[in-house]
N, C-alpha and C positions, 0 to 999 in steps of 0.2 A: 763643084761651084757653090759659093756661099749664098745663103738666102738672107734677105733683110726684110723686116716687117715694119710698116709705117702706118700711122693713124692720121687721117685727115681731120681738119677742124670740125667737120660734121660728125666725127666719131667712127667713120668707116675705116676698116683695116685693109692694107694692101701688102702683098708679099712680092718681092722682086728677087729674081735669081740673077746675080751678077756674075761677070767673068771671073776667072781665077785671079786672086790678088786684088779684087775690087774693094774700094773703101765704101763706107756707108754713104758718104757724100756723093760718090759716083753712082751708087745704086739709086739714091734719091733723085739724081739728075735724070736717070733713065725713066723713073716713074713720072717726073714732070713732063718729059718729052712725050710720054704716052697720052697725055691729056687727061689722065684720071684725077690729077690733083693740080691745083693752080700753080702757075710758074712762080708766083710771088710768095707762095707758102714756104716757110722755112722748115728744114728737117727737124724732127722732134729732138729734144735734148737727150743726151746720153744719160741713162740711169745707172746707178750703182747696182751691183748684184742684189744687195739687201733691199734696196728700194724697188727693184723690179719684182722681187719675190713678194714684197708686201703689197704692191699695187695689183699685180696680176693674181695673187692669191685671193685678195679681197674681191676683185672682179669675178673670179671663179666662183666664190661662195654665192655671190648675187646671181650669177648665171645658173648655178645649180637650182636655186629657188625658182628662177624664171622658167627653167626647163620643166620642173615639176608642175608649175602652174599651167604651162603650155600643154603638158601631157593630160592634165585634168580637163582642160578646155577641149582638146581634141577627142577625148573619150566622150565628152558630152555631145559634141557636134557629130561624132561618128562619120558616116560617109559624106557629110556636108562640110567637113573640115578642110584644112589646107591641102590635103592630098587629092581632094575633089573626086573621090571614088564614085559618087553618085553622078556627077557631070560626065565622067569618063564612061560610065555604064550607059548613060543616055546617048552619048556620042556614038558608042559602039552599036547601039540598037538602031539609031536613026541614020547612021552613016556620016555623021558630022565630024568635025575636027575635034580631037581631044584637047581640052584646055591644059595649059601648063600649070603644074602644081606650084602652090605658093610656099614660101619658107614656113617652117613649123611655127606654131604660136610662140614656142620658147625662143626661137631665133628672132622673131619679130619683136618680142619684148626686150631681148638683149640689145638689138639694134636701136630701138627707141630710147633705151636707157643709156646707151653709149658704153656698154660693158662688154663689148666684143673683145676677144683676146688679142693682145698685141705685145707679147713678151719680147724682150730684147736680149735676154740671156738664156742659157740652157737651164739654169736654176729657175728662172721665171717661167719657162715652159712647164717644168714639173709642178711649180706652185699653181699655175693656171689650171692645169688638168686636175690636179689633186683637189684644189678648192672647189671645182665644179662638182666633183663626186661627193665630197664632204658636205657641201652646201645643199645637196639635193635631199629633201625630206624622205624620198623613197629609199635612201640608204639606211633608214632606221625603222622601216616597216617590218612586221613579222616577228617571229620568236628570236630569242637571244638577248643578251645583256647589251645595254647602250655602249659599254666600253668595247665589247667585241665588235659591234656594228661599226663604231667609229674607227677602230683599228682596221677593220676590213675595208672601209671606205678609203682610208689612206693607202692601203696596199693596192686597192683597185686603181686608184688614180696614178700612183707611182708606176705600177706594172703596165698600165695602158700607155703612159707617156714613154716609158723605156722601150716598149715593144714598137711603138710608133716611130720613135727616132731611129731604132735599129733598121726599120723597113724603109726609111726615107731615101736611102741610097738607090733603091730600085726604081724610083720615080713612077710608082704605080699607086694611084689613089686607092684603088680597090684593095691592093695588097696591104697598104698601110692601114686602111680602115679595119681590115680583118685582123691585122696584128694588134691594133689597139683593143679590139674586142677581146681577143684571146688574152692579151696582157691584163685586161681589166678583171679577168676571172681569177687573178691572183688573190683578190680580196675574198672571193668565195672559198679559195683553198685555205686561207688563214682562219676563216670562220668555221670551216669544216674541221680543221685540226683542233680548234678550241672545243668544239662540240664533242669530239672524240675523247679529249682529255676529261671533260666534264662527265661524260658517260662512264668512263673508267673510275672516276672518283665516286660516282653514285653507286656503281657496282660493288665498291669496297664496303658499302654498308650492309650488303647481303652476307649471311653467314658462310664461312668457308667450309670446305669438306671436312676438315679436322674438327671444326666447331660442331658441325652436324653429327659427326661420328661420336664425339665425346658426350654430347647431350643425350644421344640415344643410349649410350652406355650407362649414363647416370640414371636414366629413367628405368632401364632394365634392372639396375642394382636396387632401385627403390622398390620395385615389385618383389624382389627376392625377400625383402624384409617386411612385406605387407602382412597385416594381420587378418586379411580377408580369408574366411573359411566358408565353404558351402557344404552343407550336410550331405552324407552319403545318399539319402533319398533324393536330394536335389541333383546329384551327379547321375543317379540311376534314371531320373526323369529326363535329363539332357540326353543320355545315351539312347533311351527308348524313343525320344522325339526324333533324333537323327535317323535311327533305323526305320521308323515309320515313314519319315519324309523320303528316304532313299527308296523304300519299297513302293511308295505311291508314285515315284518318278521312274519306276521300272528298272531300278538297280537291284541286283541280287548278290548274295554273299559268294556263291560259287563263281560268279563272273567277275567280281571285284574283291578278291580275298584280301589284298593289301589294305584297302580302305577299311574294311570291316574289322580286320585284326587291330588296326591302329586305334579306331574309336573305342575298342574294348578297354584300352588303357585309361580311359576317362574314369572308369570305376575305381581304379587304384591310384589316381593322381593326387589324392589327399584333399581335394576340394580347394586348393589354393591357386592363385593366379599363375604362379610359376609352373606348377604341374600341368595345368590346363594349357598354357601356352606351349609347353614342350610337346604335347600331343598335336597342337595346332601346327607347329613347325614341321613335324614329321609328315603331317598331311600335305603341307605346302611343298614338300620335296617329292611327293608321289606323282611323278610325271612319266612313268614307264609306258603307259598306254593311254590313248585318248579317253576311254571309258573310265579308267582309274583316275585320271586327272579331273574329269568332270565330277565323279563321285566325291573325291576329296574336296573339291571346291564347294560342293553343296554342304559337306560336313563342316567346313571352316565357316561358312556363312551362318549355319545353325549355331555354332559355338559363339560367334560374335553377337548374334541376336540374343542368345541366352544371357550372356554376361551383362549386356546393356539393360535387359528387362527381366533380370532374375526375380523370381517370386520371393517376397520378403520372408515367407515361412521357411525357405531353404537357407537363409543367411544365418550362419552361426555367429560371425563377427565381421567387422569392417564394412566397407562400402564397395561392393563389386562394380557398380556402375562407374565410380570414380577410377578404380583401377583399370577397368576396361578402356576408359578414355585415355589413361596414361599408356596402356599397352598399345592402343591404336596409334598414338603419337610417336611412341618409340619405334613401332614398325615402319611408320611413314618416314621417320628420320633415317632409319637404317637402310631403307630402300633407296632414299635419295643419296646416301653415302655410297652405296654400292654402284649406283648409276654413274655418279661422278667419278668414282674410281675406274669404272669401265671406260669412260670417255678419256680420262687421263692416260690409261694404259694404251688405248687405241692411238692416241696422239703420239705417245712416245714410240710405240711400235712402228708407226708410219715414218717417223724421223729416222729410226734405226734402219728400216728397210731401204729408205732413200739414200742413206749414208753408206750403204754397202758398196755402191758404185764409186764412192770416193768424192763425187762432186755434189751429191745431194740434189741433183737437178730434177728429180722426179718426185719431190716431196708433196706436191699437190695431189698427184695420182695416188700415192700410197696413203695419204690421209683420207681421201675419198673411199678407197678400198677398205680401210679398217672400219670406218663408220658404216659402210654398207654391210659389213659382216654383222654389225649390231642390228641395223634396221631390218635386215632380211631374216633374222633369227627370232622366232616367236618367244623363245626362252629368254634371250638377252634383252629384248625390247618390251617384255611383259611388264606392265605397271607404268610404263612411260606415258606421259600425257600426249594429247594430239599436238600440242604446241611443240613439244620436244621432238616428236616424230616428224613434224613438218619441217623443222629446222634441219634435222638429219637428212631429209629428202633434198633440201636446198643445198646442203653440203655435197651430197653425192652427185646430184645433177648439175650443180653449179649455176650461178647467175650469168647473165649476159656478159658482165664485166669480168668475172673470174674466168669464164671460158675464153674470152678474147685475150685476156692477159696470159692465160696458159698457152694458147696457140702461138702468140707472138714471142712468148718467153722461150720457145723452143729454139729461137735464133740466137739466144745468149751463148757465147762461146765458152761454155763450161766444160766441154769435152772435145776431143778431136773431131767427132762427127758433127756436133752442133756448130763448131767453129768454121766448118767448110763454107757455109753460106756467106759469112762475113769476109772470108778470104777471097772467094770467087767474086763477090761484089766489089771488093777493093781492086782486084785485078782488072775487072771489066769497066768499072765506072770511076775508079780512082780511090786513093786511100781515105779521103773524106767520106765517101759513100759507104765504104766498108766499115769505118769507125761508127758511122751513124746507125748502121744495121746492128752492130754489136752493142752499142749503147742502148738502142731501143729495146733489144732483146733482154739485156740485163734489167732495165727499168721494169719491163713488163713481167719478167720472172719474179722479181721481188715484190711487185704489186700484187701478183696473183697469190704468192705465198702469204703476204700480209692479209689479204682479204679472206683467205681460207682460215688462217689462224684466228681472225676476227670472228668468223662464223663459229668456230669451235668454242671461243670464249662466250659467245652469245648463247650457244647451246648449254654450256655449263651454268650460265646466269639464269636461264629458264628453269633448270632443275633446282638450283639454289633458291630461287624465288618461290618455287612451288612447294618446298619443304615446309613442314609444320611451323618451324621457327623462322622461316624466311618470308612467309606470307605477310606478316605485319610490316616488316621492313620494306618489302616490295610495294605494298599498298601506300606506304608513306612517301616513297620516292617516285611513284608512278607519274604524278603530274610533271615533275622535273624531267623525268626520262622522256616522256612524250614531247616535251618542249625541245629538248636537245636533239631528239630524233628528227624533228621537223626542221632543224637549222640548216642542214645541207641544201635541201631544195629551196628554202627561202633565201639562203645566201646566194645561190646561183641565179635565182630570179632577180634579186636586188642588183647583182653585178651586171646582168644583162640589161636591166632597165636604166642603169645609171652610167654605163660605160660610154665615154666620149668616143664616137665613131668617126667624126669628121676628119678626113685626111688633113694632115698639116696642123692639127691642134684641136682643142675642144671646141 
């Protein structure tokens, strides 16, 4: 049955549901007979689609501003506002009758100004709802560019009206209001997608693994041609210092023979950075026993301290402190490169393992398992920051959304077993229900995979930003990254605050 909306001379709007095939004049006659509008009043003139869009869109813009002003007023009045929370509480305590809530301040302003919605065409309905969201200043609060916020407001209005019209046939005001609210979240989805694109672009300013690797190689090459030389007495002093420190810390040559044999090579290293670093690398690979590992770590620390604070009387040529700083940067870059390589290998291995079944349906699990191998291994995770380990923990354990997506994604008919649920649902509740289960499973499956891949990318970005050459770039983009990371929550809040919930229109 068709619906017709009329506006009285006083600015009040009335909606009449006429019988099938009824004309607008017949619907207006029904309204006159109800006594809500004078019998001498004439039905409003028909508008063109363009005119209806212009009029209702303009009224919607004004209504959005009125809604914002009303929200501010209600925030100021608190429990004494139109909802009469204080009066209701008083009535509950004293046993009196609860007063009826007044229309919101925004609605009262719209009624007084004569800007209530009265669209005559479908396009006018969309313009009315969209105008109300676009005209609400709350649509532009919080982080994000004005262009993105404006686009999100348009999407929110269009999505809300589309969902509301789709639910009109059920003749349930509550269902229609809920549909409008959910449809209004489309604006938040658009803003979130924009934020994801911006974060991806910002991440491109961080050095890639290849850049990190190549820079480390260049620094190591520069050390090979360094003219730094430390005199033999200086190297003997370093060797004796290490032995003394180890002895004082209760290490002994008979208990840690590998460490002691390795540090003896310092005396024959030639006193150059390359030779000293070669000894240092051998010590770094000495992980056979816990005691040997600890002794080697003590020796490495002593070598690093010596190079940074070498006694000038032992310097034959060059600047050991400068070369020590170069060496430290090269080591940090190489460590970042190896960590990134390990994460990439884990990701690829997870995809290959999931693909063995032919469907790739278990990709989230295999990715988690490969990352867990790194996290649970002291050797593989050594040197990783707390931030990187925390992100790996998040990948392994999953977030609420990734876990829910993984659970629902099991119903995606990607194999004979997983398709059983959709088939049985279709047999019991009809083909539509079976298709809905299958579609929901597919969507959840791909959402879970997307979120897991996103977590892996974020882990790589943490390592890239913590590398010696990544820190300056990370610091430069940090304010923009924080802003874009705050966009999803802000966009969802804006959509919730500005979504027209009233059944039948804004």
